[in-house]
Backbone as CSV, one residue per row, in Angstrom:
resi,resn,N_x,N_y,N_z,CA_x,CA_y,CA_z,C_x,C_y,C_z
1,MET,0.521,66.090,45.653,0.099,65.968,44.286,0.834,64.826,43.560
2,PHE,2.005,64.468,44.069,2.791,63.408,43.445,2.097,62.051,43.576
3,TRP,1.592,61.723,44.769,1.018,60.402,45.003,-0.255,60.155,44.196
4,PRO,-1.170,61.106,44.107,-2.340,60.860,43.257,-1.967,60.649,41.785
5,MET,-1.005,61.402,41.282,-0.581,61.232,39.888,0.094,59.873,39.680
6,LEU,0.875,59.454,40.660,1.511,58.139,40.578,0.461,57.036,40.587
7,ALA,-0.544,57.188,41.442,-1.609,56.185,41.506,-2.368,56.113,40.187
8,ILE,-2.645,57.264,39.584,-3.340,57.276,38.290,-2.470,56.643,37.214
9,ALA,-1.182,56.956,37.199,-0.272,56.387,36.204,-0.164,54.873,36.367
10,LEU,-0.042,54.398,37.592,0.043,52.948,37.818,-1.263,52.255,37.453
11,GLY,-2.377,52.908,37.759,-3.673,52.342,37.366,-3.792,52.225,35.857
12,PHE,-3.377,53.262,35.147,-3.410,53.225,33.689,-2.497,52.133,33.143
13,LEU,-1.301,52.014,33.699,-0.374,50.972,33.248,-0.933,49.578,33.513
14,GLY,-1.578,49.420,34.659,-2.192,48.127,34.966,-3.278,47.767,33.968
15,ILE,-4.108,48.741,33.618,-5.162,48.491,32.631,-4.551,48.228,31.252
16,ALA,-3.477,48.932,30.914,-2.810,48.701,29.632,-2.239,47.289,29.560
17,VAL,-1.637,46.837,30.633,-1.095,45.467,30.667,-2.222,44.454,30.509
18,LEU,-3.327,44.665,31.204,-4.459,43.749,31.062,-5.007,43.754,29.639
19,GLY,-5.018,44.927,29.006,-5.473,45.008,27.620,-4.573,44.228,26.677
20,VAL,-3.268,44.346,26.861,-2.319,43.606,26.020,-2.484,42.103,26.229
21,LEU,-2.626,41.686,27.464,-2.808,40.253,27.741,-4.123,39.744,27.169
22,ALA,-5.170,40.548,27.253,-6.454,40.148,26.669,-6.340,39.989,25.158
23,ALA,-5.608,40.875,24.512,-5.414,40.765,23.062,-4.642,39.492,22.714
24,ARG,-3.628,39.167,23.507,-2.868,37.940,23.246,-3.742,36.701,23.423
25,VAL,-4.580,36.706,24.454,-5.498,35.571,24.676,-6.456,35.446,23.502
26,PHE,-6.960,36.568,23.008,-7.872,36.551,21.868,-7.207,35.951,20.637
27,VAL,-5.984,36.363,20.349,-5.263,35.852,19.177,-5.005,34.358,19.323
28,GLU,-4.568,33.929,20.487,-4.291,32.499,20.692,-5.570,31.665,20.631
29,THR,-6.671,32.218,21.112,-7.949,31.502,21.051,-8.389,31.308,19.610
30,ARG,-8.222,32.344,18.796,-8.584,32.207,17.379,-7.698,31.174,16.690
31,ARG,-6.406,31.165,17.036,-5.494,30.191,16.426,-5.873,28.770,16.848
32,LEU,-6.207,28.601,18.123,-6.625,27.280,18.595,-7.915,26.836,17.919
33,ALA,-8.855,27.745,17.753,-10.112,27.407,17.085,-9.858,26.974,15.646
34,ARG,-8.931,27.641,14.959,-8.589,27.260,13.588,-7.976,25.859,13.557
35,GLN,-7.090,25.570,14.510,-6.458,24.249,14.555,-7.489,23.159,14.870
36,VAL,-8.420,23.448,15.762,-9.466,22.471,16.085,-10.339,22.217,14.865
37,SER,-10.640,23.267,14.107,-11.442,23.121,12.898,-10.719,22.251,11.864
38,GLU,-9.437,22.505,11.674,-8.664,21.700,10.730,-8.585,20.247,11.181
39,ALA,-8.381,20.014,12.461,-8.310,18.643,12.977,-9.650,17.939,12.813
40,SER,-10.730,18.658,13.027,-12.058,18.070,12.855,-12.273,17.655,11.408
41,GLY,-11.848,18.481,10.481,-11.965,18.125,9.069,-11.136,16.906,8.719
42,ARG,-9.933,16.826,9.263,-9.086,15.648,9.000,-9.702,14.386,9.591
43,ILE,-10.280,14.504,10.779,-10.919,13.337,11.397,-12.115,12.885,10.571
44,THR,-12.891,13.843,10.062,-14.042,13.499,9.224,-13.592,12.789,7.960
45,ARG,-12.546,13.322,7.312,-12.042,12.663,6.100,-11.507,11.263,6.403
46,ALA,-10.817,11.110,7.524,-10.293,9.792,7.892,-11.432,8.819,8.180
47,ALA,-12.487,9.286,8.814,-13.633,8.409,9.090,-14.308,7.975,7.794
48,GLU,-14.422,8.905,6.839,-15.001,8.545,5.546,-14.126,7.533,4.815
49,ASP,-12.816,7.733,4.854,-11.896,6.772,4.233,-12.011,5.405,4.885
50,LEU,-12.106,5.389,6.191,-12.242,4.125,6.913,-13.544,3.428,6.548
51,GLU,-14.603,4.196,6.434,-15.895,3.603,6.070,-15.842,3.016,4.666
52,ARG,-15.217,3.755,3.730,-15.098,3.229,2.363,-14.238,1.964,2.333
53,ALA,-13.181,1.936,3.135,-12.297,0.767,3.145,-12.962,-0.423,3.844
54,ALA,-13.812,-0.160,4.817,-14.409,-1.249,5.588,-15.615,-1.872,4.886
55,THR,-16.243,-1.158,3.976,-17.456,-1.678,3.324,-17.188,-2.979,2.561
56,PRO,-16.176,-3.057,1.698,-15.930,-4.333,1.009,-15.531,-5.453,1.971
57,LEU,-14.778,-5.109,2.989,-14.362,-6.111,3.964,-15.567,-6.673,4.708
58,ALA,-16.493,-5.814,5.062,-17.705,-6.269,5.751,-18.545,-7.155,4.831
59,ALA,-18.592,-6.809,3.569,-19.345,-7.627,2.613,-18.699,-9.003,2.467
60,GLN,-17.370,-9.044,2.425,-16.682,-10.335,2.335,-16.933,-11.169,3.586
61,GLY,-16.927,-10.531,4.749,-17.166,-11.259,6.006,-18.583,-11.800,6.051
62,ALA,-19.547,-11.020,5.589,-20.927,-11.488,5.578,-21.092,-12.640,4.602
63,HIS,-20.429,-12.557,3.458,-20.495,-13.635,2.469,-19.865,-14.908,3.025
64,ALA,-18.761,-14.792,3.730,-18.101,-15.958,4.316,-18.959,-16.590,5.402
65,LEU,-19.665,-15.777,6.177,-20.532,-16.328,7.225,-21.727,-17.047,6.630
66,ARG,-22.255,-16.574,5.504,-23.400,-17.231,4.872,-23.009,-18.562,4.252
67,GLN,-21.747,-18.670,3.822,-21.304,-19.920,3.211,-21.106,-21.008,4.241
68,ASP,-20.815,-20.651,5.468,-20.539,-21.674,6.497,-21.774,-22.258,7.051
């Protein structure tokens, strides 16, 4: 009777460990998704800033090419 009970206890502990690890993976995945979302927003803002900064420069370059 000892061995079947030990096997059941070890099986339960194994499933409990897998459950804890799955929860940790879930939490880390959500944190990574949040960081990716924030980085995407920063990249979008930087691209918009770059576009605004490049527009006058492009106009000056086009004007200089037309004068030559």
